[in-house]
C-alpha positions, 0 to 999 in steps of 0.5 A, a space after each residue: 311822696 314827692 321826691 328827687 331821683 338821682 340816677 347814675 348813667 354809664 361811664 362808657 358802655 351803654 350796657 352798664 345802665 341798670 334796668 331800674 334806671 331806665 324805668 325811672 327815666 321813663 316814668 319821671 316828668 322831667 330829666 335834669 341833665 348836665 349836658 342835654 346833648 350828651 344825655 339825649 344820645 343816651 335817651 335816644 338809645 333807650 327810646 326815652 322821650 321824656 322832657 330834658 332840661 339843662 342843669 349844670 354848674 353854671 345855673 344850679 345856684 339859680 335853679 335849685 329852689 325853683 326845682 324844689 318848688 315844682 317837686 312840692 307841686 307834684 312834678 317828678 324829676 330825675 337828675 343825671 350827669 354826663 356819666 356816672 353818679 351825679 354829685 360825685 365831681 359833677 353837679 348835683 350836690 346843691 340840688 340834693 342839699 336844697 331838697 334835704 333842707 325842704 324835707 323832700 325825699 331823695 332816692 339815689 339809685 345805685 350805679 356807675 361811678 368811675 373811681 370804684 372800678 379804678 380802685 379795685 383794678 389798682 391792686 392797692 389797699 382798698 379797705 380804707 381810702 379817701 376820694 379827693 376828686 379833682 385837685 385845685 388847678 391853681 390856688 390851693 393845689 400845693 397846699 392840698 398836696 402838702 396836706 396829703 403827704 402823710 395820708 396813709 389811706 389809698 388816695 383817689 383823684 380824677 384828672 384831665 388827660 391834658 394834666 396827667 403828666 403834670 399831676 403825676 410829676 407833682 405827686 412824685 415831688 410830694 409823695 416820692 418817685 417810688 410811691 405806687 400808683 395806678 392810672 385808669 382811663 377810658 373805663 368801660 370803653 373799648 380802649 380801657 386800660 390800667 397802668 400800674 407801677 411806681 410814679 416814675 414808671 407810670 410817668 415814663 409810660 404816658 410820656 411816650 403816648 398821647 393820652 385820651 379819655 377820662 382819668 382816675 389816679 389811685 395812689 398808695 398811702 404813706 407808710 406809717 413809719 415813713 410819715 413826716 413829723 
């Protein structure tokens, strides 16, 4: 059956890729990559020489239907993002949805994604959680934070290192300065770290250093007794 393979790639250490992911990337006709420059480094490391085609948020609306038609014609594709699992705060959703609408089988391989190790490392409740990804940078940001004020599940956010302090400060305003939080960065890389404490404590820590790397913020949910009516 013709299908689309969705293939997670390492978020840091190349050793985190699965054997199956390597096998699929070697077998397909074309690899769709968020950034061909980034993916080409990974492919070269594993001696994968398959054709690489750009597929990102700026062209996915135009290319999804064409890719579906080529899959129907017998061409096999693998979709990857720069790091982690495609469609999780990365391009991929539109293509997957288009495949579903055209009855094309989709096989998503299990593999790396940044929020799972960050959640486990946080020490915060992980039996129930909500993944928020990136907050809106401008329009809708305040509204979304207000909506999350009474969220009792552990909340997970992605953030740029350049906006980390701003975001944590806003969390303090909406959730309270004593709310427990964990910030993980550079997951699976040499300088990986997770910083835990109250929002005030974590802001103080990161205010004293230059922040680099991809950021995952895990925030404890609101206590039921403290929910605002």
